[in-house]
N, C-alpha and C positions, 0 to 999 in steps of 0.2 A: 474350590468349586470347579467343576469340569468345564472344559472349553465350550461344550455345547449348551451351557447355561448362561454364558456371557454374551453381551451385545458386541457385534463386530464393529470395527471402526468405519466411519463414513466421512466423506468430505462435506463441505458446506452445502452442497446440493443434494446431500443424502445418498450419494453413490458410494458403494464399497470401495475402499482403497486397498492397495497391496499391503498385506500384513502377515504376521506369523503369531503362533501361540507361544507365549513365554511361560512355561510351567512354573518356574521359580517365582515369577511375579504374579502368577495366576491371572494373567490378562493378555489381551491381544496387544501387539506392538506394531507400529508402522514398519514396513519393509524398507530398509535404507534410512539414512539419516537426512531429514529435510534440510538440515543446516550444512550439509556436506558441500554445497556449492551449486552453481548453476552452469548449464552449458551455453547460456546466452546472457549477454549483457548489453543493455541499450541505454545510452545517455542522451538526453535531449534538453532543450531550453524552451520555456514557454513564458510569454509576457501577457499582461492584461492591458489591452489597448486603451480602454477608458476605465478609470477608477469607478468601482461600484458595479462593474459587470463581470460575470464569471467567464472563465476559460477552462475548457476540459482538456485534460492531458490526452496524449495520443493512444490509439488502440494498440497496446503492446501486452500480449499474454505474459504473465510473470508470476512470481510467488510473493514478491514484495517490491515496494517502490520507496526510495529515499528522496524526499523533496528538500531542496536546499534553497533558501532565499538568497538572491544575488547579492554579492558584497557591496554593490553600489546603491542598493535600495535605501531610500530615506524614510519610507513609511512602513506600514505593516502589510504582510501577505496573509490572507485568510485561506486556510486549506480545509476542505471537507467534501461533502457529497454534492449532489446536483442542486441543493438548496443553499449553497454556501453564500454568505454575505458577511458584512462587518459585524452583524449581531448573531448570526447563526453559522458556526464553524466548529471544526474539530480541533484545529491547532492554529494559533497565531504566531507567525514567524517574523522576526526582525532580521536585518542583514546578517548573512552567514550562519543563521540558525538552521537546523535540520530536524526532520522527523521521518521515521520509517513506518510505512503502512503495510501490514500483511494482507495484500489483496491479490486476486488472480488476474487482474488486468489493470493497467495504468489508467484506462479511461473511466474507472470508477471514481477517480479523484478530480476535483475541480479546485481552481484557485480564484481568488478575488484580491484586489489590491486597494489600498487607500490612496495611492498615487498612480496616475496614468502612466503607462509604459513600463512599470516595474514588474518583476516576475521572479521566476525560479529556474534552477537547473534541476534535473532529476535523473535518477539512475534506477532502471528496472532490472531485476534479476529473475 
């Protein structure tokens, strides 16, 4: 099929991304490899002051965030969106467990804890 008959690639907000036409694959391909690395790296620590209350990660533009439960945690860390709780969460982490979220800002991620004062470290790329 011709390039003018195929849908161009867009980001999650619907905006066109840099791309090229790959005739062999008969499709548009992103320009550059999104896994090639990042020019910025930010590591932070976040704790939940009172169990059962959520804490939002900092405003850091990125392409992914890896959240790691602190090794000294004794309870669970609940990770998710703005509605995160012990019953509504994306991921439950125990001490030293980690999960990577493909997000464009770290502040889209919230944590909650089953034990006051426990938390996470996180790396945004």
